[in-house]
C-alpha positions as a printed NumPy array, in Angstrom:
array([[112.93 , 125.725, 114.15 ],
       [110.162, 127.29 , 117.149],
       [111.012, 130.713, 117.346],
       [111.609, 131.685, 121.303],
       [111.821, 134.472, 123.203],
       [115.054, 135.605, 125.402],
       [113.821, 133.666, 128.49 ],
       [113.711, 130.32 , 126.108],
       [109.584, 130.281, 126.615],
       [108.003, 130.075, 122.643],
       [106.526, 132.999, 120.966],
       [102.561, 133.477, 120.547],
       [101.882, 132.115, 117.146],
       [ 98.673, 133.824, 115.146],
       [ 96.647, 131.102, 116.462],
       [ 97.424, 132.001, 119.867],
       [ 96.859, 135.444, 120.053],
       [ 93.221, 134.531, 118.423],
       [ 92.478, 131.579, 120.879],
       [ 93.889, 134.164, 124.051],
       [ 91.89 , 136.79 , 123.002],
       [ 88.663, 134.402, 122.694],
       [ 88.997, 133.129, 125.804],
       [ 89.493, 137.078, 126.954],
       [ 86.087, 137.679, 124.91 ],
       [ 84.428, 134.964, 126.44 ],
       [ 85.357, 135.597, 129.889],
       [ 84.343, 139.279, 129.479],
       [ 80.944, 138.53 , 128.028],
       [ 80.258, 135.844, 131.07 ],
       [ 81.882, 138.418, 133.096],
       [ 79.162, 141.465, 131.67 ],
       [ 76.196, 139.461, 132.434],
       [ 76.927, 137.968, 135.774],
       [ 77.337, 142.016, 136.346],
       [ 74.406, 142.804, 134.933],
       [ 72.472, 140.084, 137.017],
       [ 74.06 , 141.833, 139.998],
       [ 72.689, 145.145, 139.32 ],
       [ 69.045, 143.551, 139.114],
       [ 69.591, 141.685, 142.626],
       [ 67.809, 143.773, 145.261],
       [ 69.438, 141.172, 147.703],
       [ 73.113, 142.501, 146.849],
       [ 74.402, 145.509, 148.264],
       [ 75.868, 148.188, 146.104],
       [ 79.419, 148.489, 147.528],
       [ 78.993, 144.389, 147.245],
       [ 78.191, 145.035, 143.225],
       [ 80.393, 147.473, 142.667],
       [ 83.596, 145.387, 144.231],
       [ 82.149, 142.273, 142.356],
       [ 82.261, 143.664, 139.149],
       [ 86.143, 145.137, 140.103],
       [ 87.149, 141.592, 140.937],
       [ 85.953, 139.831, 138.066],
       [ 87.517, 142.862, 135.538],
       [ 90.897, 141.624, 137.193],
       [ 90.295, 138.184, 136.604],
       [ 89.131, 138.795, 133.108],
       [ 92.801, 140.962, 132.343],
       [ 94.186, 137.627, 133.969],
       [ 93.237, 135.644, 131.432],
       [ 96.225, 136.874, 129.539],
       [ 98.665, 134.939, 132.201],
       [ 96.951, 131.581, 131.292],
       [ 99.742, 130.343, 129.399],
       [102.534, 131.329, 131.462],
       [101.295, 130.555, 134.605],
       [ 98.312, 127.923, 133.892],
       [ 98.926, 126.185, 138.289],
       [ 99.27 , 129.718, 140.082],
       [ 96.517, 131.309, 138.207],
       [ 93.892, 128.461, 138.862],
       [ 95.107, 128.462, 142.625],
       [ 94.408, 132.591, 142.069],
       [ 91.206, 131.896, 141.205],
       [ 89.571, 129.881, 143.638],
       [ 89.215, 132.243, 146.52 ],
       [ 88.553, 135.4  , 143.574],
       [ 85.448, 133.433, 142.499],
       [ 84.32 , 132.306, 146.239],
       [ 83.843, 135.916, 146.882],
       [ 82.963, 136.97 , 142.599],
       [ 80.277, 136.191, 140.68 ],
       [ 81.77 , 137.972, 137.291],
       [ 84.759, 135.898, 137.772],
       [ 83.164, 132.934, 137.038],
       [ 84.017, 133.135, 133.391],
       [ 87.909, 133.242, 134.311],
       [ 87.371, 131.064, 136.546],
       [ 86.276, 128.238, 133.806],
       [ 88.644, 129.275, 131.356],
       [ 91.793, 128.808, 134.554],
       [ 90.734, 125.375, 134.61 ],
       [ 90.529, 124.731, 131.425],
       [ 93.871, 126.306, 130.62 ],
       [ 95.167, 123.864, 133.491],
       [ 93.654, 120.991, 132.363],
       [ 95.111, 121.406, 129.035],
       [ 98.894, 122.096, 130.554],
       [ 99.22 , 120.133, 133.475],
       [ 98.418, 116.694, 134.64 ],
       [ 95.327, 115.341, 136.005],
       [ 96.277, 115.518, 139.565],
       [ 96.671, 119.344, 139.866],
       [ 93.679, 119.761, 137.69 ],
       [ 91.716, 116.957, 139.685],
       [ 92.749, 118.05 , 143.423],
       [ 91.564, 122.318, 142.303],
       [ 88.279, 121.148, 140.137],
       [ 87.359, 118.973, 143.704],
       [ 87.734, 122.352, 145.638],
       [ 85.964, 124.404, 143.637],
       [ 83.168, 121.373, 144.05 ],
       [ 83.157, 121.498, 147.415],
       [ 82.762, 125.376, 147.474],
       [ 79.5  , 125.202, 145.232],
       [ 77.12 , 124.514, 148.24 ],
       [ 78.339, 126.916, 150.302],
       [ 78.857, 130.136, 147.41 ],
       [ 74.885, 129.428, 146.794],
       [ 74.052, 129.071, 150.244],
       [ 75.938, 132.687, 151.08 ],
       [ 74.567, 133.99 , 147.096],
       [ 71.881, 132.461, 146.156],
       [ 71.179, 132.674, 142.32 ],
       [ 68.014, 134.972, 141.67 ],
       [ 67.378, 133.375, 138.326],
       [ 67.65 , 129.53 , 139.784],
       [ 66.655, 127.282, 142.547],
       [ 69.601, 125.803, 145.109],
       [ 69.8  , 122.653, 144.35 ],
       [ 69.822, 123.403, 140.246],
       [ 71.916, 126.076, 140.375],
       [ 74.553, 123.73 , 142.161],
       [ 74.15 , 121.272, 139.993],
       [ 74.438, 122.998, 136.803],
       [ 77.521, 124.734, 137.917],
       [ 78.815, 121.408, 139.195],
       [ 78.046, 120.029, 135.49 ],
       [ 79.522, 122.853, 133.78 ],
       [ 82.663, 122.423, 135.749],
       [ 83.113, 118.942, 135.212],
       [ 82.439, 119.606, 131.197],
       [ 85.393, 121.987, 131.007],
       [ 87.809, 120.115, 132.912],
       [ 86.76 , 116.936, 130.737],
       [ 87.257, 119.256, 127.235],
       [ 90.716, 120.432, 129.079],
       [ 91.505, 116.497, 129.704],
       [ 90.255, 115.994, 126.046],
       [ 92.477, 118.477, 124.075],
       [ 95.357, 117.523, 126.578],
       [ 95.706, 113.528, 125.354],
       [ 95.385, 115.086, 121.526],
       [ 98.114, 117.208, 122.218],
       [ 99.821, 114.272, 123.574],
       [ 98.706, 112.061, 120.844],
       [100.16 , 114.64 , 117.713],
       [103.437, 114.881, 119.567],
       [103.958, 110.88 , 119.544],
       [102.954, 110.814, 116.557],
       [105.173, 113.558, 115.333],
       [107.905, 112.323, 117.471],
       [107.105, 108.297, 115.823],
       [107.643, 110.376, 112.562],
       [110.852, 111.794, 113.408],
       [112.246, 108.595, 114.722],
       [111.105, 106.873, 111.635],
       [112.593, 109.726, 109.435],
       [116.076, 109.365, 111.298],
       [116.05 , 105.291, 111.429],
       [115.545, 105.443, 107.651],
       [118.548, 107.455, 106.989],
       [120.354, 105.064, 109.552],
       [119.538, 102.542, 107.459],
       [120.357, 104.474, 104.303],
       [123.716, 104.947, 105.395],
       [124.123, 101.369, 106.591],
       [123.658, 100.413, 103.004],
       [125.743, 102.945, 101.888],
       [128.835, 101.821, 104.073],
       [128.203,  98.119, 102.761],
       [128.297,  99.026,  99.556],
       [131.263, 100.849,  99.536],
       [132.879,  97.77 , 102.019],
       [131.334,  95.753,  98.829],
       [133.346,  98.118,  96.524],
       [136.363,  98.006,  98.331],
       [136.573,  94.047,  98.478],
       [136.056,  94.397,  94.925],
       [138.84 ,  96.49 ,  94.418],
       [141.299,  94.587,  96.481],
       [140.473,  91.281,  94.948],
       [140.955,  92.999,  91.716],
       [144.166,  94.65 ,  91.851],
       [145.409,  92.771,  94.034],
       [145.88 ,  89.857,  91.136],
       [146.995,  92.847,  88.755],
       [149.448,  94.297,  90.212],
       [151.16 ,  91.133,  91.343],
       [151.567,  90.338,  87.807],
       [152.672,  93.629,  87.749],
       [155.578,  93.192,  90.267],
       [156.406,  89.678,  88.857],
       [157.17 ,  90.415,  85.345],
       [158.943,  93.721,  86.312],
       [161.115,  91.851,  89.213],
       [161.755,  89.3  ,  86.059],
       [163.294,  91.996,  84.134],
       [165.297,  93.761,  86.883],
       [166.969,  90.464,  87.46 ],
       [166.905,  88.856,  84.091],
       [168.626,  91.915,  82.075],
       [170.596,  90.367,  79.709],
       [167.252,  87.854,  78.811],
       [165.91 ,  87.192,  75.049],
       [164.421,  89.599,  73.275],
       [161.532,  87.64 ,  72.75 ],
       [161.158,  87.024,  76.897],
       [161.657,  90.487,  77.474],
       [158.963,  91.853,  74.634],
       [156.894,  89.429,  76.183],
       [157.356,  90.481,  79.649],
       [156.831,  94.061,  78.695],
       [153.157,  93.12 ,  77.192],
       [152.555,  91.16 ,  80.21 ],
       [153.24 ,  94.325,  82.106],
       [151.352,  96.664,  79.591],
       [148.197,  94.545,  79.79 ],
       [147.935,  93.699,  83.29 ],
       [148.597,  97.545,  83.808],
       [145.603,  99.046,  81.357],
       [143.274,  96.19 ,  82.892],
       [144.265,  97.429,  86.309],
       [143.615, 101.133,  85.38 ],
       [140.226,  99.841,  83.723],
       [139.348,  97.83 ,  86.854],
       [139.564, 101.132,  88.784],
       [137.991, 103.553,  86.551],
       [134.599, 101.602,  86.949],
       [135.394, 101.068,  90.584],
       [135.451, 105.014,  90.858],
       [132.776, 105.75 ,  88.704],
       [130.373, 103.237,  90.553],
       [131.524, 105.408,  93.864],
       [130.366, 108.772,  91.853],
       [127.509, 107.741,  90.578],
       [126.43 , 105.044,  92.726],
       [125.657, 102.717,  90.348],
       [125.056,  98.74 ,  91.526],
       [127.84 ,  96.291,  91.239],
       [126.421,  95.28 ,  87.658],
       [127.5  ,  98.388,  85.907],
       [130.253,  98.507,  84.359],
       [132.091,  95.028,  82.293],
       [130.321,  92.188,  83.294],
       [131.534,  90.636,  86.529],
       [133.196,  87.161,  85.972],
       [132.158,  84.125,  87.06 ],
       [133.179,  80.366,  87.06 ],
       [133.852,  80.575,  83.11 ],
       [136.413,  82.767,  83.242],
       [138.426,  80.847,  85.807],
       [140.187,  79.054,  82.556],
       [141.449,  82.701,  81.66 ],
       [142.667,  83.817,  85.129],
       [144.334,  80.781,  85.462],
       [145.802,  81.318,  81.934],
       [146.775,  84.19 ,  83.246],
       [148.779,  83.38 ,  85.795],
       [150.683,  80.608,  84.191],
       [151.601,  83.504,  81.126],
       [153.211,  85.044,  84.472],
       [155.497,  82.239,  85.338],
       [153.164,  80.727,  87.51 ],
       [152.36 ,  76.587,  88.267],
       [148.956,  76.495,  88.4  ],
       [146.793,  73.22 ,  88.251],
       [143.356,  73.366,  87.509],
       [140.878,  70.451,  88.72 ],
       [137.721,  71.465,  87.334],
       [135.494,  68.893,  88.327],
       [131.904,  71.134,  87.208],
       [130.536,  69.656,  84.324],
       [128.556,  73.13 ,  83.521],
       [130.421,  75.651,  84.771],
       [128.075,  77.974,  83.324],
       [125.065,  76.253,  85.551],
       [126.691,  77.544,  88.689],
       [124.562,  80.525,  89.429],
       [126.207,  84.012,  89.454],
       [126.675,  85.176,  92.66 ],
       [128.506,  81.398,  93.343],
       [130.501,  81.513,  90.735],
       [131.518,  85.339,  91.609],
       [132.395,  83.894,  94.769],
       [134.467,  80.85 ,  93.391],
       [136.319,  83.084,  90.806],
       [137.207,  85.711,  93.674],
       [138.377,  82.815,  95.869],
       [140.499,  81.21 ,  93.428],
       [141.754,  84.361,  91.908],
       [142.752,  85.558,  95.772],
       [144.199,  82.453,  96.664],
       [146.556,  82.722,  93.706],
       [147.518,  86.257,  94.443],
       [148.246,  85.093,  97.948],
       [150.481,  82.302,  96.203],
       [152.381,  84.022,  94.617],
       [153.297,  86.586,  97.322],
       [154.404,  84.054,  99.718],
       [155.123,  80.886,  97.858],
       [156.775,  82.351,  94.656],
       [157.796,  79.032,  92.529],
       [155.546,  76.891,  94.137],
       [153.064,  74.815,  92.228],
       [149.349,  75.933,  92.952],
       [146.668,  72.882,  92.211],
       [143.513,  75.077,  92.245],
       [140.187,  72.316,  92.962],
       [136.153,  73.03 ,  91.616],
       [133.638,  70.269,  92.295],
       [130.244,  69.956,  92.72 ],
       [126.742,  69.621,  91.474],
       [123.097,  71.206,  92.358],
       [121.617,  70.273,  95.417],
       [124.899,  69.462,  97.12 ],
       [126.882,  72.588,  97.105],
       [129.875,  73.546,  95.351],
       [133.287,  73.08 ,  96.872],
       [136.8  ,  75.334,  96.358],
       [140.275,  74.716,  97.382],
       [143.581,  76.212,  96.443],
       [146.297,  74.886,  97.643],
       [150.219,  74.787,  98.004],
       [152.914,  73.484,  99.234],
       [155.794,  75.207, 101.12 ],
       [158.047,  77.642,  98.904],
       [161.49 ,  76.37 ,  97.545],
       [163.589,  79.369,  98.96 ],
       [163.254,  82.249, 101.318],
       [160.261,  84.561, 101.321],
       [160.18 ,  88.045, 102.393],
       [157.618,  89.511, 104.485],
       [154.494,  91.108, 102.51 ],
       [152.632,  93.977, 104.588],
       [148.984,  93.589, 104.944],
       [148.497,  90.539, 104.503],
       [145.566,  88.346, 105.414],
       [143.439,  91.054, 104.459],
       [142.055,  89.408, 101.343],
       [141.247,  86.019, 102.989],
       [138.966,  88.511, 105.919],
       [137.16 ,  89.641, 103.197],
       [136.618,  86.567, 101.412],
       [135.318,  84.629, 104.462],
       [132.57 ,  87.667, 104.62 ],
       [132.249,  87.268, 100.92 ],
       [131.515,  83.645, 101.197],
       [129.505,  84.06 , 104.84 ],
       [127.286,  86.45 , 102.599],
       [126.172,  83.969, 100.384],
       [125.307,  81.475, 102.731],
       [129.079,  79.344, 102.429],
       [131.994,  79.262, 104.505],
       [135.472,  79.029, 104.188],
       [138.504,  78.146, 105.791],
       [142.395,  78.735, 105.762],
       [145.645,  77.622, 107.376],
       [148.74 ,  75.748, 106.688],
       [149.07 ,  72.221, 105.718],
       [151.178,  69.102, 107.444],
       [153.981,  69.934, 105.018],
       [154.642,  73.408, 105.429],
       [151.973,  74.757, 102.719],
       [149.038,  76.437, 102.478],
       [145.23 ,  75.474, 101.495],
       [142.193,  77.734, 101.042],
       [139.16 ,  75.368, 101.265],
       [134.745,  77.167, 100.539],
       [131.628,  75.903, 100.429],
       [129.404,  77.536,  98.728],
       [125.671,  76.738,  97.66 ],
       [124.16 ,  75.48 ,  94.702],
       [120.381,  74.737,  95.089],
       [119.148,  72.021,  92.889],
       [116.647,  74.738,  91.487],
       [119.459,  76.106,  90.123]])
């Protein structure tokens, strides 16, 4: 960060001091040369020469103010330059500073005034070494050169500032893109957490409810339900541990255990049946391993969420999971159930999983629809792309 003074002005750097001293020294050298010319000029009275030198000394001292008041110094140098030969160097430096720090409209007006005054100046105070026209032409060329050089320096500075600003914007945009990618990754992990843990926890709820309402069940059923609860709790903790590990380490979604694909659908259905659900699997896909991994994973999550919702909202109803498709035509997935046989209590937070599934299907290039059926049941229908090249 650039250090500033109390007035808000930037502090002069070492380079600024070197440049300012160089400008001051150049103005002094030109003033000394002009004073030497005045001393040997018989047409200049001694009093006028002394006054000229004093004005030149003050003009050289005023060069140190060029950064603070570039426009004011350039305006003040116009009358001083008209009456003083030794102030010529300071006048050119003030004009150069104005061209560097102010737009062209300011330097154009002041340079035009100085050029217009040149014929009158050399008519009243002719140069002892050059003819009249040559002196006017050389001074005009020098003034135009100083103005052009100053405008070149200004344009170069503006280009550098533009490049720095563009670099800062690019860096900011890169940070925003990184933050957006991180946010999207965390949202994907959150969807994965919902899909996995909701399925596990509903299994725990079903078996715990069975133990609660059937305390007199046979010992074998109690042991089987306890085993399912223990296994589901272990799997839920394992999945949660892996997801937290991803959040901590920033690993990709492929870290940890392999993600489920379409081939794991049979195990999911068997797990739901062991929890007491009535599930019918109608899998018409000839070779589940030929389905692309991303498409198969999405189809698995759709079936998992459908079974979880049926378990929560339609306990006791038979659930039908259907899959069909082939390369080039796409993969169709549907999970449906008739109305529940009894009353169903309200489940808070309903519908969030379906929103995530809709987004997941859209990201893979497919579509997902869900809603009630004519007989009071519910159905989730999805179509996922399955290219012929796969």
